[in-house]
Structures are given as C-alpha cells and as structure tokens.
C-alpha positions in Angstrom: 66.1 -56.4 -18.2 66.0 -56.9 -14.4 68.4 -54.0 -12.8 71.0 -54.8 -10.1 68.7 -52.9 -7.8 65.9 -53.9 -7.9 67.2 -57.7 -8.4 69.0 -57.4 -5.0 65.0 -55.8 -3.6 63.1 -59.0 -5.3 65.4 -60.7 -3.6 65.5 -60.5 -0.1 62.0 -59.3 -0.3 61.8 -62.4 -1.6 64.0 -64.5 1.1 62.2 -62.1 4.0 58.6 -63.6 2.7 59.7 -67.1 2.8 61.2 -67.4 6.1 58.1 -65.5 7.6 56.6 -68.4 6.4 58.3 -70.8 7.0 58.7 -70.2 10.8 55.2 -69.5 10.9 55.2 -72.7 10.2 57.4 -74.3 12.2 55.6 -72.3 15.2 55.4 -75.3 17.7 55.8 -73.1 21.0 52.2 -73.0 22.8 53.5 -70.3 24.6 53.2 -68.3 21.0 49.7 -69.6 20.2 46.9 -66.5 20.2 44.2 -68.7 20.5 46.2 -70.8 23.5 42.7 -72.2 25.5 42.7 -71.3 29.4 40.9 -73.6 32.2 39.7 -71.2 34.6 40.6 -67.0 34.1 38.9 -64.3 35.7 39.1 -60.9 38.2 39.6 -60.1 42.0 38.3 -56.5 42.4 38.1 -55.1 46.1 34.6 -55.2 47.2 33.6 -51.2 47.9 35.8 -50.0 45.7 36.2 -52.8 42.8 39.0 -51.5 41.9 41.7 -54.3 40.4 43.6 -56.2 43.5 47.2 -57.0 42.1 49.4 -59.8 43.9 47.0 -61.6 44.9 46.8 -65.8 45.2 45.1 -67.6 43.9 45.7 -71.8 44.9 43.5 -74.5 42.4 43.0 -77.4 44.7 42.0 -81.2 43.0 40.1 -83.1 46.3 43.0 -82.2 49.1 46.1 -81.4 46.5 47.0 -78.1 45.5 48.1 -78.7 41.5 48.9 -75.3 40.4 49.7 -71.3 42.5 49.3 -68.2 39.9 49.0 -64.8 40.9 46.6 -61.5 39.7 48.4 -58.9 37.9 48.0 -55.0 38.3 44.8 -55.8 36.9 43.2 -58.2 39.2 44.0 -60.3 36.4 44.6 -64.3 36.9 44.2 -67.1 34.3 45.3 -70.7 34.6 46.2 -72.8 31.9 46.6 -77.3 31.9 44.7 -78.1 34.2 42.8 -81.7 34.2 39.1 -81.7 33.8 37.3 -82.1 37.2 36.2 -79.8 39.6 38.5 -78.2 42.2 38.9 -75.2 44.9 40.4 -72.5 44.3 41.8 -70.1 47.6 42.0 -66.5 46.9 44.8 -64.5 49.3 46.3 -61.3 49.7 47.3 -59.8 53.1 45.2 -57.7 54.8 42.0 -59.3 52.9 40.5 -61.2 54.6 40.2 -65.0 52.3 38.1 -66.0 49.5 37.6 -69.7 48.8 34.9 -70.7 46.0 34.5 -74.8 46.4 33.4 -77.1 43.3 34.5 -75.1 40.6 34.0 -77.3 37.0 36.9 -78.2 34.3 35.1 -79.4 31.4 38.0 -80.2 28.4 37.5 -77.5 26.1 35.7 -75.7 27.8 36.9 -72.6 29.7 35.7 -70.7 33.0 35.6 -67.5 33.9 35.4 -66.9 38.3 35.3 -63.7 38.9 36.1 -62.4 42.7 35.5 -59.8 45.1 38.0 -59.6 48.5 37.1 -57.4 51.2 39.9 -55.8 53.6 40.3 -57.9 56.4 39.1 -56.7 60.6 41.7 -55.2 62.5 42.0 -56.5 66.1 42.0 -54.3 68.7 42.8 -53.7 72.4 40.6 -51.1 74.1 42.3 -49.8 76.6 40.5 -50.1 80.0 39.8 -52.2 83.1 37.8 -55.5 81.6 37.8 -56.5 85.3 37.7 -55.6 88.5 39.6 -56.9 91.7 37.9 -55.9 94.8 
C-alpha cells in the first residue's frame, strides 16, 4: 500500500509534468520559438577599434518605402524578422558616425542573410581662426 505522503507527492509530480507537457504542446507564441528564423541579422562595429556599437538605427527600405526600423543592442547586434522576400536597402545611422548604406540586400524565402557593418566617426568641420580675405 502507498503511504499518504508518497501518494500526494506522486500526484503532485504527475500533475506538474502533465501541465508542463500540455503548455509546451499548446505554445503558439512565435517569440517563444527557439528556432525562429530571422531574415537579416548582423553586427555593427567601429571601424578602428572593432568595438560593438549599440543604439545604431538600422532601417530597411524596399523600393523607396520604409519597411522596418530596429536598433542594435549593447553588443552591436541587430536582427530583422518578418520581412518579405525581396531586395532591400539598409541604412545604418548613429549620431557622431558617418551614415552607412548597403544597397541590394536580397532576402530569399526560407533563407536568412547575415550583414555585418563597420562605422567610422563623422569628420568634424572646424573653422580655423585667421584672415581668409584681405580687403585692401
């Protein structure tokens, strides 16, 4: 005969296992899918230091229409999902850095694309003191 404490433990374990199994079988949340496909992914680094750049705006354009904007994380990583198959122009922008554009980035059905980019500091325009014009 099963002792009452062991019986309760057996029932509790069975219920927990069954609940976990049903929850996993009924999971329809696409963000919970570990194998979720990304259409375009990559990293953004500084040209000279090779350090990752966070908070870079990455915009995907199809023809002339803006499709989607994402931002790089602290490790310089970005990814797009749910883009239609086709050809895109990607624009990478961050204050203090030169804008980078990648033309003709092609997404094919059921294939991912990796695109890594390097960004360089924007050149500063400085006025030097002195006389440029001589009015005699």
